[in-house]
C-alpha positions in Angstrom: -11.8 -29.4 -4.7 -13.7 -26.1 -5.3 -17.4 -26.3 -4.6 -20.1 -24.4 -6.4 -21.7 -23.9 -3.0 -18.5 -22.3 -1.5 -18.4 -18.6 -0.6 -15.3 -16.7 0.3 -15.1 -13.4 2.2 -12.1 -11.2 2.5 -11.4 -8.8 5.4 -8.7 -6.2 5.1 -7.6 -4.3 8.1 -6.8 -0.7 7.3 -6.0 0.8 10.8 -6.9 4.4 11.7 -5.5 7.9 12.0 -3.9 7.1 15.4 -1.9 4.4 13.7 0.7 4.8 11.1 2.0 8.1 12.5 5.4 7.3 11.1 3.9 7.9 7.7 3.6 11.6 8.3 3.7 14.2 6.6 2.1 12.2 3.8 -0.9 11.1 5.9 -1.9 14.5 7.3 -4.8 14.9 4.8 -4.9 11.5 3.1 -5.6 8.2 5.0 -2.5 6.0 4.7 -4.4 3.2 3.0 -5.4 5.6 0.2 -1.8 6.8 -0.4 -0.9 5.8 -4.0 1.7 3.1 -4.7 2.5 2.5 -8.4 -0.4 4.8 -9.3 -3.0 3.0 -7.2 -4.1 3.3 -3.6 -2.2 1.2 -1.1 -5.3 -0.8 -0.2 -6.1 -1.3 -3.9 -3.4 -3.8 -4.3 -4.8 -6.4 -1.8 -8.3 -5.6 -2.9 -7.5 -6.3 -6.6 -5.7 -9.5 -5.5 -8.8 -10.7 -3.7 -10.7 -10.5 -7.0 -8.7 -13.5 -8.1 -10.1 -15.7 -5.4 -12.7 -18.2 -6.7 -16.3 -17.6 -5.4 -15.4 -14.3 -3.7 -18.7 -13.0 -2.3 -17.7 -9.7 -0.5 -14.7 -7.7 0.7 -14.9 -5.9 4.1 -12.5 -3.0 5.0 -12.2 -2.7 8.8 -10.7 0.4 10.6 -11.4 3.4 12.6 -11.1 6.1 10.0 -14.3 8.1 9.5 -16.6 6.5 6.9 -16.7 9.6 4.8 -12.9 9.2 4.2 -13.5 5.9 2.4 -16.9 6.4 0.9 -15.9 7.6 -2.6 -13.1 5.0 -2.9 -15.4 2.1 -1.7 -18.0 3.1 -4.2 -15.6 3.4 -7.0 -13.7 0.1 -6.4 -17.0 -1.8 -5.9 -18.1 -0.7 -9.4 -14.7 -1.3 -10.9 -14.3 -4.9 -9.6 -18.0 -5.8 -9.7 -17.6 -7.2 -6.1 -19.3 -5.6 -3.1 -16.8 -3.7 -1.0 -17.9 -2.4 2.4 -16.2 -0.2 5.0 -16.9 -1.1 8.6 -15.8 1.5 11.3 -14.7 0.4 14.7 -15.9 2.7 17.5 -12.5 2.3 19.1 -9.5 0.1 18.6 -10.5 -3.5 19.5 -7.0 -5.2 19.1 -5.4 -6.7 16.1 -8.3 -9.2 15.6 -11.0 -7.3 17.6 -12.5 -6.0 14.4 -13.2 -9.6 13.3 -14.9 -10.3 16.5 -16.8 -7.0 16.8 -18.2 -7.4 13.2 -18.4 -11.2 13.3 -22.2 -11.3 12.6 -21.8 -9.2 9.4 -18.8 -11.1 8.2 -20.6 -14.5 8.7 -24.0 -13.3 7.5 -23.8 -15.3 4.2 -22.1 -18.3 5.9 -18.8 -18.1 4.0 -16.8 -21.3 4.0 -13.5 -19.5 4.0 -12.3 -16.0 5.2 -9.2 -14.2 4.1 -7.6 -11.8 6.6 -5.2 -9.3 5.1 -3.3 -6.1 6.3 -3.4 -3.2 3.9 0.1 -2.1 4.8 1.7 -5.3 3.6 3.2 -5.4 0.1 3.5 -8.8 -1.6 2.2 -10.6 -4.6 -0.8 -12.0 -2.6 -0.9 -15.6 -3.9 -4.4 -16.0 -2.5 -5.8 -18.7 -4.8 -2.8 -20.8 -4.2 -3.2 -20.3 -0.5 -6.8 -21.3 -0.6 -5.9 -24.5 -2.5 -3.2 -25.3 0.1 -5.6 -24.6 2.9 -8.1 -27.1 1.5 -5.3 -29.7 1.3 -4.0 -29.1 4.8 -7.5 -29.5 6.3 -6.8 -27.2 9.3 -8.6 -24.2 10.5 -6.1 -21.6 9.5 -3.3 -21.0 6.9 -0.9 -18.2 7.2 1.4 -16.7 4.6 5.0 -16.7 5.7 8.3 -15.8 4.2 11.8 -17.1 5.3 14.1 -14.5 6.7 17.6 -14.6 8.1 18.2 -15.3 11.8 19.5 -11.8 12.3 16.3 -10.2 11.1 13.9 -12.8 12.5 13.1 -10.6 15.6 11.8 -7.8 13.4 9.0 -10.1 12.0 8.1 -11.8 15.2 4.7 -10.1 15.6 3.8 -9.5 12.0 0.9 -11.1 10.3 0.2 -11.1 6.6 -2.6 -13.1 5.2 -4.8 -15.6 6.9 -7.5 -18.0 5.7 -9.9 -19.2 8.3 -12.4 -21.9 7.7 -14.7 -21.1 10.6 -14.4 -17.7 12.2 -17.3 -18.4 14.6 -15.8 -21.5 16.1 -12.6 -19.5 16.9 -14.2 -16.3 18.2 -17.2 -17.4 20.2 -14.9 -18.1 23.1 -14.1 -14.4 23.6 -16.4 -12.6 26.0 -14.4 -9.4 25.7 -14.1 -6.9 22.9 -10.4 -6.7 22.7 -8.9 -9.7 20.7 -5.2 -10.1 19.8 -4.6 -12.0 16.7 -1.2 -13.4 17.7 -2.0 -14.5 21.3 -5.7 -15.1 21.3 -6.2 -16.8 17.8 -2.9 -17.9 16.2 -1.3 -19.4 19.3 -4.2 -21.5 20.3 -4.8 -22.7 16.7 -1.1 -23.7 16.5 -1.3 -25.4 19.9 -4.2 -27.5 18.5 -2.2 -28.2 15.4 -4.9 -26.4 13.4 -2.7 -23.7 12.0 -0.6 -24.3 8.8 1.8 -22.0 6.8 2.2 -21.3 3.2 5.6 -20.0 2.2 6.0 -17.4 -0.4 9.3 -17.2 -2.3 8.3 -13.7 -3.8 8.7 -10.3 -2.3 7.1 -9.3 1.1 7.5 -5.9 2.8 5.8 -3.9 5.5 4.8 -0.4 4.5 5.4 1.5 7.8 7.3 4.6 6.5 7.4 6.8 3.5 10.7 5.3 2.6 9.2 1.8 2.4 6.3 3.2 0.3 8.8 4.2 -2.4 10.4 0.7 -2.3 7.1 -1.0 -2.4 5.9 1.2 -5.3 9.0 -0.1 -7.2 8.0 -3.7 -6.3 4.4 -3.2 -7.6 5.7 -1.5 -10.8 8.0 -4.5 -11.5 5.0 -6.8 -10.9 2.9 -4.9 -13.5 5.4 -6.1 -16.2 3.8 -9.5 -16.1 0.5 -9.0 -14.4 -0.7 -5.6 -15.9 1.7 -4.4 -18.6 -0.9 -2.0 -19.9 -0.5 0.2 -16.8 3.2 0.9 -17.6 4.3 3.8 -19.7 6.5 3.7 -22.7 8.4 6.3 -24.8 11.6 6.8 -26.8 11.9 10.6 -26.6 10.4 11.3 -30.1 6.7 12.0 -29.6 6.7 11.3 -25.9 9.2 11.4 -23.1 12.0 8.8 -22.8 11.0 6.1 -20.4 13.5 3.9 -18.7 12.4 0.8 -16.8 9.1 0.5 -15.0 7.1 3.8 -15.0 3.4 4.7 -14.3 2.0 7.9 -15.7 -1.6 8.9 -15.1 -3.5 9.6 -18.3 -4.2 13.2 -17.2 -0.5 14.0 -16.6 1.4 16.2 -19.2 5.0 15.2 -19.7 7.3 17.1 -22.1 8.8 14.9 -24.8 12.3 16.0 -23.8 11.9 14.7 -20.3 13.5 11.4 -19.2 11.6 9.3 -16.6 12.5 6.1 -14.8 13.2 3.7 -13.5 10.7 3.3 -10.6 8.7 6.5 -11.2 5.0 6.9 -10.5 3.3 10.2 -11.8 -0.2 11.0 -10.5 -3.1 12.9 -11.9 -2.7 16.4 -13.4 1.0 16.5 -12.9 3.0 18.8 -15.3 6.5 17.8 -16.2 8.6 20.4 -18.1 11.3 20.2 -20.7 14.6 18.5 -19.8 13.3 17.1 -16.4 14.9 14.0 -15.1 13.0 11.7 -12.7 14.4 8.6 -11.1 12.9 6.5 -8.3 10.2 8.9 -7.1 6.5 9.3 -6.5 5.0 12.5 -7.8 1.5 13.1 -6.3 -1.5 15.0 -7.8 -1.3 18.5 -9.3 2.5 18.8 -9.0 4.3 21.1 -11.4 8.0 20.3 -12.2 9.6 23.1 -14.2 12.3 22.9 -16.8 15.5 20.9 -16.2 14.7 20.0 -12.6 16.0 16.7 -11.2 14.1 14.5 -8.7 15.8 11.3 -7.4 14.7 9.0 -4.5 12.0 11.4 -3.4 8.2 11.8 -2.8 6.8 15.1 -4.0 3.5 16.0 -2.2 0.3 17.2 -3.7 0.1 20.6 -5.4 3.8 21.2 -4.9 6.0 23.2 -7.3 9.6 22.3 -8.2 11.5 25.2 -9.8 13.7 25.4 -12.8 17.2 23.7 -12.5 16.4 22.7 -8.9 17.3 19.3 -7.4 15.2 17.2 -5.0 17.1 14.1 -4.1 18.3 11.6 -1.4 20.6 8.6 -0.9 17.8 6.1 -1.3 18.2 4.3 2.0 14.6 3.2 2.5 15.1 2.4 6.2 16.9 5.6 7.2 14.9 8.5 8.6 16.2 10.9 6.0 17.0 8.2 3.4 14.6 9.6 1.0 13.4 13.3 0.6 9.8 13.9 1.3 8.0 17.1 0.4 4.6 17.5 2.1 1.6 19.1 0.4 1.9 22.5 -1.4 5.7 22.8 -0.9 7.5 25.3 -3.2 11.1 24.7 -4.2 12.3 27.8 -6.0 14.6 27.9 -9.0 18.1 26.4 -8.6 17.5 25.3 -5.0 18.7 21.8 -3.9 16.8 19.8 -1.3 18.8 16.8 -0.3 17.9 14.1 2.3 15.2 16.3 3.9 11.6 16.0 5.1 9.6 19.2 4.5 6.3 19.7 6.1 3.3 21.1 4.1 3.0 24.7 2.8 6.7 25.6 3.0 8.7 27.6 0.5 12.4 26.9 0.0 14.4 29.5 -1.7 17.8 28.3 -0.5 19.5 24.8 -0.6 19.0 22.5 2.4 20.6 19.2 3.3 19.8 16.6 6.0 17.1 18.7 7.7 13.5 18.4 8.8 11.8 21.6 7.8 9.0 22.4 10.2 
């Protein structure tokens, strides 16, 4: 039963620049947690999910990025959600649960009755209120979100954690004299051994966002979720006064899309993008300030900030989210000249391509 005295705190682990290197070249100048999926920062999705938790008092982001990299976002999201969001910088990596221990006094300052622990690079529907209700029913100290996988793929998920709800962080962490705490071995295993750890199974989607390919897949999952959760965020159009829109598409209000363009499904268009006449976009993320000229085609690709895609050019890939070259990635300020084709490639920032390339990493 929910109590009026109850306070809930959420802690979201965001990692740091020495983590998530598989996300390059998209994380060279933008922290991975701020990379947009379905038009919103990666970390925005778990943060907005936390807003649905009853009696939420505060959200902490813990990582070892510089504070200035998160300052603007934290200020903006705090005002938007009307919930205090605070970034706490670790002086060094303290282990998968070391940040909880290191900042335990700040996290426990208001004596929260429950704490949610989330990873920002997990994509799911975040059923947090249902988890909290289940946690109260179980009466244990921890409840972990789980998903059933096949026996063949189980080894891939052995060390992954998703969402945790701890009733008393202090009683768990006060036993650790060191400043390096492992979530799996030092917290979860002992709780399970004492029969104080329970699971809450989700039947919905659950993915880890470790690579650019998975970010494209997860953007599609979030766009599909918008259909029921936030339909106002999805674009519409029939090709008369606005572009033809097929399936789930997000278009930033500042973007300019020609009425003869055809967009979707699974397309996210960011701020100040210019899409020319006859352009076709399918399963792609177009980042800020990109120009896509007439009759260009982009399929299964991510186009980096301030890039330019020439007339009648093609940027595409097979769409294998797990393969190294399964999607085409253009880094920041890449120029693809007219009629060039870039297929199954990764292109680092500030490159100009005036010939067609296929299955290459352009350094």
